[in-house]
MIGU-124328 format. One line per 3 residues: number of its first residue (from 1); their letters; for each residue y, z, x of C-alpha. Coordinates in steps of 0.02 Angstrom, whole numbers, padded with zeros to 5 digits. Layout:
NUM> A> Y:Z:X  ... $
This chain:
1> MHI> 02912:12575:02273  03084:12495:02295  03143:12360:02176 $
4> RLL> 03280:12249:02246  03392:12159:02123  03514:12020:02158 $
7> LVT> 03670:12066:02060  03800:11930:02029  03981:11983:02001 $
10> EVV> 04118:11888:01910  04175:11808:02074  03998:11746:02107 $
13> AAR> 03977:11865:02254  03801:11933:02271  03738:12098:02337 $
16> STS> 03569:12180:02346  03535:12348:02265  03379:12456:02284 $
19> FRL> 03300:12566:02151  03152:12683:02170  03033:12683:02022 $
22> GDE> 02906:12816:01979  02721:12772:01978  02711:12761:01787 $
25> ARR> 02865:12652:01771  02805:12540:01912  02632:12521:01835 $
28> RLH> 02699:12477:01663  02828:12357:01735  02696:12261:01833 $
31> ERA> 02576:12256:01686  02709:12188:01571  02769:12062:01700 $
34> ERE> 02591:12001:01724  02567:11978:01536  02728:11879:01525 $
37> GMR> 02691:11776:01680  02847:11826:01776  02899:11924:01929 $
40> ATA> 02923:12111:01909  03100:12100:01978  03146:11964:01851 $
43> LLE> 03077:12069:01709  03170:12223:01770  03333:12126:01776 $
46> RLT> 03306:12062:01598  03263:12235:01533  03416:12308:01618 $
49> IEG> 03535:12181:01540  03456:12192:01367  03446:12380:01375 $
52> VDT> 03630:12399:01417  03676:12276:01279  03578:12373:01148 $
55> LEH> 03658:12535:01206  03833:12461:01196  03805:12372:01029 $
58> AGI> 03716:12480:00902  03604:12379:00787  03578:12236:00911 $
61> VYR> 03404:12195:00974  03328:12053:01073  03187:11942:01014 $
64> GAG> 03098:11783:01064  02994:11721:01209  03035:11779:01384 $
67> HDR> 03115:11613:01432  03221:11604:01274  03280:11778:01226 $
70> RAA> 03414:11792:01092  03518:11933:01020  03489:11978:00839 $
73> LAG> 03518:12114:00711  03372:12234:00693  03276:12171:00542 $
76> GPD> 03407:12036:00513  03465:11864:00571  03510:11812:00747 $
79> VWE> 03688:11844:00803  03726:11659:00821  03671:11632:00640 $
82> IVA> 03793:11766:00583  03936:11685:00679  03892:11510:00619 $
85> RLR> 03893:11566:00437  04057:11662:00457  04137:11502:00522 $
88> ELE> 04086:11411:00364  04166:11539:00249  04349:11550:00202 $
91> GSE> 04471:11695:00202  04517:11833:00322  04391:11910:00441 $
94> EER> 04356:12054:00323  04340:11938:00173  04214:11831:00265 $
97> IAT> 04116:11984:00319  04112:12047:00139  04053:11877:00075 $
100> LAA> 03917:11865:00206  03860:12043:00172  03845:12001:-00013 $
103> ETE> 03747:11842:00024  03624:11919:00146  03621:12104:00097 $
106> VHP> 03661:12143:00279  03776:12293:00289  03956:12247:00337 $
109> RLV> 03943:12369:00483  03801:12266:00556  03895:12103:00527 $
112> RAA> 04040:12177:00625  03919:12232:00762  03855:12053:00776 $
115> LEF> 04032:11986:00782  04080:12111:00916  03929:12063:01020 $
118> AAR> 03974:11879:01002  04152:11915:01059  04080:11995:01217 $
121> HPA> 03957:11853:01247  04045:11695:01184  03959:11570:01299 $
124> EIE> 03786:11625:01245  03828:11616:01060  03917:11447:01073 $
127> HRI> 03767:11377:01165  03652:11431:01024  03764:11360:00889 $
130> DRN> 03787:11194:00980  03600:11179:01010  03563:11209:00827 $
133> ERS> 03692:11080:00772  03617:10952:00890  03444:10991:00822 $
136> ITE> 03504:10966:00643  03582:10799:00688  03424:10742:00777 $
139> NRA> 03313:10799:00633  03421:10706:00508  03416:10547:00612 $
142> AAQ> 03228:10562:00634  03205:10588:00448  03305:10431:00411 $
145> QRR> 03199:10332:00534  03039:10397:00455  03102:10348:00283 $
148> ALL> 03137:10174:00347  02962:10161:00419  02887:10222:00256 $
151> AWG> 02991:10086:00170  03078:10178:00031  03129:10028:-00070 $
154> SGS> 03021:09903:00025  02845:09880:00091  02703:09947:-00016 $
157> TRC> 02819:10043:-00134  02982:10006:-00218  03110:10134:-00280 $
160> SPA> 03258:10101:-00389  03421:10122:-00290  03470:10275:-00393 $
163> AAM> 03299:10358:-00370  03295:10322:-00184  03470:10394:-00163 $
166> KLR> 03425:10554:-00255  03269:10577:-00150  03364:10542:00011 $
169> DAF> 03499:10669:-00033  03373:10802:-00082  03271:10776:00077 $
172> DHD> 03427:10784:00186  03482:10945:00101  03316:11030:00139 $
175> AMH> 03287:10957:00312  03460:11003:00379  03425:11187:00348 $
178> VGE> 03269:11190:00457  03374:11231:00613  03319:11240:00794 $
181> GGL> 03131:11230:00765  03128:11057:00685  02995:10992:00565 $
184> SGA> 02810:10974:00602  02714:10840:00508  02643:10966:00385 $
187> EEV> 02812:11048:00360  02891:10878:00325  02768:10852:00183 $
190> VVA> 02817:11021:00110  03003:10984:00127  02980:10812:00051 $
193> TMS> 02887:10888:-00096  03024:11017:-00120  03152:10877:-00111 $
196> VQR> 03067:10780:-00250  03062:10937:-00356  03246:10970:-00319 $
199> ARS> 03293:10793:-00365  03195:10805:-00527  03274:10970:-00575 $
202> TGS> 03453:10912:-00547  03452:10757:-00655  03407:10703:-00829 $
205> STP> 03290:10569:-00766  03145:10584:-00645  03160:10478:-00487 $
208> SCA> 03004:10376:-00459  02937:10236:-00352  02829:10100:-00426 $
211> SRT> 02691:10008:-00333  02741:09835:-00279  02646:09706:-00376 $
214> S> 02713:09550:-00298 $
């Protein structure tokens, strides 16, 4: 069997290359492609790119659905998460790496491996970071709209301004860390509950909402 791949160079010139696969490799490739609902040639191209990346960057693996693969540390966070956190820290590159390693218990060598991978694939990493930031912004806006609909401070319940502010701040703090996946309805209830507990634990008084009597 010949597999023909369309290889794209840096100058966007394309050429066709043929590979001969053994019977076992061909069988397993087609079985896997069928399970993932994709063409065998597309799967082979993905496996080639990911395989070369993992050979060139020790400690890097790929995870996620076939249509949304992402580079990550083996047994650790995604590469884009490492880069995003390093940007938030202060100090030299080595100081940031040391701080992140202490926070996450990820070995500094692996943090450097993630950073090196990101330097070789900047567009991919920037896309992930930008998408996550957009998701956080959208989740925060949606949470604010839901709070308005639930009438914190109006409607069937009434909160004191101080209590409402503490609950809002606590909910925002928890919701903004959800990331790309967003909040399901059930997850929002959990986050809201955690937010109330956080608000109660950080102040001398307990924020509460009283039923409207008038």
